[in-house]
N, CA and C atoms as an extended XYZ file, in Angstrom:
294
Properties=species:S:1:pos:R:3:atomname:S:1:resname:S:1:resid:I:1 pbc="F F F"
N      -200.466      -18.741      -96.428 N   UNK     1
C      -201.445      -19.786      -96.643 CA  UNK     1
C      -201.300      -20.841      -95.551 C   UNK     1
N      -202.321      -21.024      -94.767 N   UNK     2
C      -202.300      -22.034      -93.725 CA  UNK     2
C      -202.883      -23.331      -94.258 C   UNK     2
N      -202.209      -24.392      -93.946 N   UNK     3
C      -202.670      -25.708      -94.367 CA  UNK     3
C      -203.387      -26.391      -93.212 C   UNK     3
N      -204.344      -27.203      -93.549 N   UNK     4
C      -205.040      -27.986      -92.531 CA  UNK     4
C      -204.075      -29.026      -91.961 C   UNK     4
N      -204.134      -29.284      -90.660 N   UNK     5
C      -203.260      -30.306      -90.084 CA  UNK     5
C      -203.515      -31.661      -90.749 C   UNK     5
N      -202.439      -32.378      -90.973 N   UNK     6
C      -202.535      -33.692      -91.586 CA  UNK     6
C      -202.600      -34.740      -90.489 C   UNK     6
N      -203.544      -35.637      -90.589 N   UNK     7
C      -203.665      -36.722      -89.628 CA  UNK     7
C      -202.818      -37.882      -90.135 C   UNK     7
N      -201.593      -37.950      -89.663 N   UNK     8
C      -200.676      -38.978      -90.124 CA  UNK     8
C      -199.798      -39.456      -88.979 C   UNK     8
N      -199.294      -40.642      -89.122 N   UNK     9
C      -198.359      -41.189      -88.143 CA  UNK     9
C      -196.922      -41.064      -88.643 C   UNK     9
N      -196.739      -40.423      -89.779 N   UNK    10
C      -195.402      -40.241      -90.344 CA  UNK    10
C      -194.634      -39.201      -89.539 C   UNK    10
N      -193.337      -39.388      -89.429 N   UNK    11
C      -192.493      -38.479      -88.671 CA  UNK    11
C      -192.189      -37.209      -89.447 C   UNK    11
N      -191.974      -37.343      -90.752 N   UNK    12
C      -191.601      -36.193      -91.562 CA  UNK    12
C      -192.731      -35.863      -92.526 C   UNK    12
N      -193.117      -34.598      -92.508 N   UNK    13
C      -194.191      -34.131      -93.373 CA  UNK    13
C      -193.623      -33.009      -94.243 C   UNK    13
N      -193.989      -32.999      -95.505 N   UNK    14
C      -193.494      -31.967      -96.423 CA  UNK    14
C      -194.100      -30.610      -96.079 C   UNK    14
N      -193.553      -29.549      -96.684 N   UNK    15
C      -194.064      -28.211      -96.397 CA  UNK    15
C      -195.496      -28.027      -96.895 C   UNK    15
N      -195.942      -28.916      -97.768 N   UNK    16
C      -197.324      -28.860      -98.250 CA  UNK    16
C      -198.277      -29.696      -97.397 C   UNK    16
N      -197.722      -30.362      -96.372 N   UNK    17
C      -198.544      -31.124      -95.450 CA  UNK    17
C      -198.731      -32.582      -95.808 C   UNK    17
N      -198.096      -33.038      -96.870 N   UNK    18
C      -198.224      -34.452      -97.226 CA  UNK    18
C      -197.092      -35.245      -96.586 C   UNK    18
N      -197.287      -36.554      -96.521 N   UNK    19
C      -196.261      -37.418      -95.954 CA  UNK    19
C      -195.034      -37.395      -96.857 C   UNK    19
N      -193.875      -37.210      -96.241 N   UNK    20
C      -192.634      -37.153      -97.017 CA  UNK    20
C      -192.228      -38.567      -97.415 C   UNK    20
N      -191.856      -38.706      -98.668 N   UNK    21
C      -191.443      -40.034      -99.132 CA  UNK    21
C      -189.924      -40.117      -99.152 C   UNK    21
N      -189.411      -41.251      -99.472 N   UNK    22
C      -187.976      -41.467      -99.494 CA  UNK    22
C      -187.245      -40.586     -100.479 C   UNK    22
N      -187.880      -40.265     -101.593 N   UNK    23
C      -187.228      -39.431     -102.606 CA  UNK    23
C      -186.942      -38.038     -102.067 C   UNK    23
N      -187.877      -37.476     -101.339 N   UNK    24
C      -187.684      -36.144     -100.773 CA  UNK    24
C      -186.560      -36.129      -99.748 C   UNK    24
N      -186.510      -37.164      -98.931 N   UNK    25
C      -185.455      -37.263      -97.925 CA  UNK    25
C      -184.108      -37.455      -98.605 C   UNK    25
N      -184.059      -38.298      -99.622 N   UNK    26
C      -182.808      -38.507     -100.360 CA  UNK    26
C      -182.337      -37.215     -101.009 C   UNK    26
N      -183.264      -36.413     -101.516 N   UNK    27
C      -182.912      -35.126     -102.121 CA  UNK    27
C      -182.286      -34.193     -101.078 C   UNK    27
N      -182.900      -34.137      -99.900 N   UNK    28
C      -182.354      -33.292      -98.838 CA  UNK    28
C      -180.943      -33.723      -98.457 C   UNK    28
N      -180.747      -35.023      -98.337 N   UNK    29
C      -179.430      -35.540      -97.974 CA  UNK    29
C      -178.416      -35.228      -99.073 C   UNK    29
N      -178.827      -35.395     -100.307 N   UNK    30
C      -177.928      -35.127     -101.440 CA  UNK    30
C      -177.489      -33.669     -101.452 C   UNK    30
N      -178.379      -32.756     -101.113 N   UNK    31
C      -178.013      -31.338     -101.110 CA  UNK    31
C      -177.052      -31.003      -99.969 C   UNK    31
N      -177.036      -31.788      -98.915 N   UNK    32
C      -176.159      -31.535      -97.770 CA  UNK    32
C      -174.846      -32.321      -97.843 C   UNK    32
N      -174.748      -33.257      -98.760 N   UNK    33
C      -173.585      -34.153      -98.841 CA  UNK    33
C      -172.261      -33.388      -98.942 C   UNK    33
N      -172.231      -32.299      -99.666 N   UNK    34
C      -170.986      -31.550      -99.858 CA  UNK    34
C      -170.481      -30.922      -98.555 C   UNK    34
N      -171.360      -30.720      -97.598 N   UNK    35
C      -170.958      -30.139      -96.317 CA  UNK    35
C      -170.268      -31.147      -95.408 C   UNK    35
N      -170.378      -32.432      -95.752 N   UNK    36
C      -169.778      -33.497      -94.952 CA  UNK    36
C      -168.976      -34.435      -95.863 C   UNK    36
N      -167.883      -33.953      -96.461 N   UNK    37
C      -167.159      -34.773      -97.437 CA  UNK    37
C      -166.498      -36.016      -96.847 C   UNK    37
N      -166.206      -35.993      -95.544 N   UNK    38
C      -165.541      -37.141      -94.925 CA  UNK    38
C      -166.528      -38.164      -94.356 C   UNK    38
N      -167.810      -37.969      -94.578 N   UNK    39
C      -168.831      -38.879      -94.045 CA  UNK    39
C      -169.567      -39.592      -95.161 C   UNK    39
N      -169.958      -40.815      -94.890 N   UNK    40
C      -170.806      -41.561      -95.816 CA  UNK    40
C      -172.249      -41.213      -95.437 C   UNK    40
N      -172.786      -40.262      -96.136 N   UNK    41
C      -174.093      -39.708      -95.778 CA  UNK    41
C      -175.182      -40.275      -96.683 C   UNK    41
N      -176.090      -41.043      -96.080 N   UNK    42
C      -177.258      -41.552      -96.785 CA  UNK    42
C      -178.348      -41.820      -95.742 C   UNK    42
N      -179.578      -42.050      -96.173 N   UNK    43
C      -180.664      -42.244      -95.195 CA  UNK    43
C      -180.389      -43.366      -94.195 C   UNK    43
N      -179.765      -44.433      -94.652 N   UNK    44
C      -179.504      -45.574      -93.769 CA  UNK    44
C      -178.498      -45.211      -92.674 C   UNK    44
N      -177.401      -44.535      -93.043 N   UNK    45
C      -176.399      -44.185      -92.036 CA  UNK    45
C      -176.944      -43.155      -91.041 C   UNK    45
N      -177.795      -42.261      -91.512 N   UNK    46
C      -178.402      -41.288      -90.602 CA  UNK    46
C      -179.329      -41.998      -89.621 C   UNK    46
N      -180.129      -42.933      -90.123 N   UNK    47
C      -181.042      -43.695      -89.260 CA  UNK    47
C      -180.255      -44.480      -88.215 C   UNK    47
N      -179.197      -45.155      -88.661 N   UNK    48
C      -178.373      -45.937      -87.744 CA  UNK    48
C      -177.729      -45.043      -86.687 C   UNK    48
N      -177.282      -43.881      -87.108 N   UNK    49
C      -176.650      -42.938      -86.192 CA  UNK    49
C      -177.629      -42.448      -85.129 C   UNK    49
N      -178.852      -42.149      -85.546 N   UNK    50
C      -179.867      -41.687      -84.591 CA  UNK    50
C      -180.156      -42.776      -83.560 C   UNK    50
N      -180.330      -44.000      -84.012 N   UNK    51
C      -180.618      -45.108      -83.091 CA  UNK    51
C      -179.452      -45.321      -82.135 C   UNK    51
N      -178.226      -45.359      -82.662 N   UNK    52
C      -177.043      -45.560      -81.816 CA  UNK    52
C      -176.895      -44.427      -80.804 C   UNK    52
N      -177.142      -43.200      -81.213 N   UNK    53
C      -177.022      -42.067      -80.297 CA  UNK    53
C      -178.086      -42.085      -79.205 C   UNK    53
N      -179.289      -42.522      -79.542 N   UNK    54
C      -180.328      -42.640      -78.509 CA  UNK    54
C      -179.907      -43.647      -77.444 C   UNK    54
N      -179.354      -44.772      -77.887 N   UNK    55
C      -178.888      -45.782      -76.934 CA  UNK    55
C      -177.690      -45.276      -76.140 C   UNK    55
N      -176.797      -44.550      -76.808 N   UNK    56
C      -175.615      -43.999      -76.145 CA  UNK    56
C      -176.016      -43.002      -75.070 C   UNK    56
N      -177.130      -42.299      -75.280 N   UNK    57
C      -177.633      -41.336      -74.298 CA  UNK    57
C      -178.338      -42.015      -73.128 C   UNK    57
N      -178.479      -43.337      -73.204 N   UNK    58
C      -179.092      -44.072      -72.107 CA  UNK    58
C      -180.598      -44.205      -72.203 C   UNK    58
N      -181.160      -43.953      -73.363 N   UNK    59
C      -182.610      -44.099      -73.536 CA  UNK    59
C      -182.993      -45.571      -73.375 C   UNK    59
N      -184.181      -45.807      -72.896 N   UNK    60
C      -184.678      -47.155      -72.676 CA  UNK    60
C      -184.717      -47.942      -73.982 C   UNK    60
N      -184.214      -49.165      -73.928 N   UNK    61
C      -184.130      -50.011      -75.108 CA  UNK    61
C      -185.495      -50.202      -75.763 C   UNK    61
N      -186.535      -50.407      -74.972 N   UNK    62
C      -187.875      -50.635      -75.521 CA  UNK    62
C      -188.414      -49.395      -76.242 C   UNK    62
N      -188.116      -48.217      -75.703 N   UNK    63
C      -188.559      -46.985      -76.355 CA  UNK    63
C      -187.838      -46.792      -77.689 C   UNK    63
N      -186.536      -47.060      -77.697 N   UNK    64
C      -185.769      -46.927      -78.935 CA  UNK    64
C      -186.239      -47.974      -79.940 C   UNK    64
N      -186.546      -49.158      -79.456 N   UNK    65
C      -187.063      -50.226      -80.326 CA  UNK    65
C      -188.347      -49.777      -81.012 C   UNK    65
N      -189.255      -49.197      -80.248 N   UNK    66
C      -190.522      -48.721      -80.812 CA  UNK    66
C      -190.277      -47.572      -81.796 C   UNK    66
N      -189.385      -46.659      -81.432 N   UNK    67
C      -189.057      -45.533      -82.301 CA  UNK    67
C      -188.479      -46.019      -83.633 C   UNK    67
N      -187.608      -47.028      -83.559 N   UNK    68
C      -186.952      -47.538      -84.762 CA  UNK    68
C      -187.863      -48.452      -85.575 C   UNK    68
N      -188.937      -48.930      -84.952 N   UNK    69
C      -189.847      -49.830      -85.656 CA  UNK    69
C      -189.332      -51.251      -85.742 C   UNK    69
N      -188.451      -51.608      -84.814 N   UNK    70
C      -187.920      -52.968      -84.804 CA  UNK    70
C      -188.902      -53.919      -84.138 C   UNK    70
N      -189.028      -55.096      -84.702 N   UNK    71
C      -189.936      -56.100      -84.153 CA  UNK    71
C      -189.357      -56.720      -82.882 C   UNK    71
N      -188.041      -56.940      -82.885 N   UNK    72
C      -187.396      -57.618      -81.763 CA  UNK    72
C      -186.385      -56.696      -81.073 C   UNK    72
N      -186.310      -56.756      -79.729 N   UNK    73
C      -185.334      -55.934      -79.006 CA  UNK    73
C      -183.892      -56.270      -79.400 C   UNK    73
N      -183.640      -57.500      -79.781 N   UNK    74
C      -182.273      -57.894      -80.151 CA  UNK    74
C      -181.772      -57.123      -81.374 C   UNK    74
N      -182.684      -56.755      -82.253 N   UNK    75
C      -182.301      -55.961      -83.422 CA  UNK    75
C      -181.802      -54.593      -82.973 C   UNK    75
N      -182.487      -54.004      -82.015 N   UNK    76
C      -182.097      -52.687      -81.503 CA  UNK    76
C      -180.802      -52.796      -80.708 C   UNK    76
N      -180.634      -53.890      -79.984 N   UNK    77
C      -179.435      -54.076      -79.160 CA  UNK    77
C      -178.166      -54.107      -79.999 C   UNK    77
N      -178.266      -54.512      -81.241 N   UNK    78
C      -177.086      -54.549      -82.119 CA  UNK    78
C      -176.454      -53.170      -82.257 C   UNK    78
N      -177.272      -52.143      -82.200 N   UNK    79
C      -176.751      -50.785      -82.311 CA  UNK    79
C      -175.926      -50.413      -81.089 C   UNK    79
N      -176.209      -51.055      -79.977 N   UNK    80
C      -175.445      -50.831      -78.754 CA  UNK    80
C      -174.037      -51.404      -78.899 C   UNK    80
N      -173.898      -52.480      -79.628 N   UNK    81
C      -172.608      -53.128      -79.810 CA  UNK    81
C      -171.621      -52.240      -80.548 C   UNK    81
N      -172.114      -51.308      -81.353 N   UNK    82
C      -171.220      -50.395      -82.056 CA  UNK    82
C      -170.363      -49.608      -81.074 C   UNK    82
N      -170.900      -49.333      -79.897 N   UNK    83
C      -170.153      -48.594      -78.891 CA  UNK    83
C      -168.943      -49.390      -78.423 C   UNK    83
N      -169.073      -50.701      -78.346 N   UNK    84
C      -167.970      -51.558      -77.936 CA  UNK    84
C      -166.839      -51.454      -78.953 C   UNK    84
N      -167.163      -51.449      -80.228 N   UNK    85
C      -166.153      -51.325      -81.272 CA  UNK    85
C      -165.450      -49.975      -81.192 C   UNK    85
N      -166.195      -48.904      -80.930 N   UNK    86
C      -165.598      -47.578      -80.783 CA  UNK    86
C      -164.627      -47.563      -79.608 C   UNK    86
N      -165.023      -48.198      -78.526 N   UNK    87
C      -164.175      -48.257      -77.345 CA  UNK    87
C      -162.885      -49.024      -77.642 C   UNK    87
N      -162.992      -50.148      -78.339 N   UNK    88
C      -161.802      -50.932      -78.698 CA  UNK    88
C      -160.836      -50.107      -79.529 C   UNK    88
N      -161.360      -49.353      -80.486 N   UNK    89
C      -160.514      -48.512      -81.333 CA  UNK    89
C      -159.766      -47.474      -80.510 C   UNK    89
N      -160.458      -46.848      -79.569 N   UNK    90
C      -159.824      -45.824      -78.736 CA  UNK    90
C      -158.766      -46.430      -77.823 C   UNK    90
N      -159.052      -47.607      -77.271 N   UNK    91
C      -158.074      -48.268      -76.400 CA  UNK    91
C      -156.823      -48.605      -77.197 C   UNK    91
N      -156.997      -49.179      -78.375 N   UNK    92
C      -155.849      -49.526      -79.211 CA  UNK    92
C      -155.077      -48.286      -79.654 C   UNK    92
N      -155.771      -47.215      -79.857 N   UNK    93
C      -155.154      -45.966      -80.302 CA  UNK    93
C      -154.192      -45.413      -79.242 C   UNK    93
N      -154.565      -45.532      -77.975 N   UNK    94
C      -153.764      -44.934      -76.898 CA  UNK    94
C      -153.014      -45.951      -76.039 C   UNK    94
N      -153.188      -47.226      -76.293 N   UNK    95
C      -152.520      -48.263      -75.499 CA  UNK    95
C      -151.023      -48.237      -75.785 C   UNK    95
N      -150.198      -48.290      -74.735 N   UNK    96
C      -148.758      -48.205      -74.947 CA  UNK    96
C      -148.175      -49.354      -75.780 C   UNK    96
N      -148.806      -50.493      -75.753 N   UNK    97
C      -148.313      -51.616      -76.556 CA  UNK    97
C      -148.970      -51.707      -77.902 C   UNK    97
N      -149.970      -50.858      -78.166 N   UNK    98
C      -150.712      -50.891      -79.422 CA  UNK    98
C      -150.006      -50.130      -80.472 C   UNK    98
């Protein structure tokens, strides 16, 4: 059965062609949670991870801002700061005086 294309600006569309809501995404995450027992897996952490990884890959801040739907670039820049914290942890982990 072929479905007619849906004219939507939503990123995720259900298999029936309708816009996916938060409940469907939460259900998908819940079914995968057991595969990642050491991770705090929820829609918010996945969203944050995607944004941080885009910035880590060197994507343009304005493009990531638009993708994330942030009104201000400073909101998107906060995700870049997470990299500084990761770096500090690694330095302390291997520093001879740490």
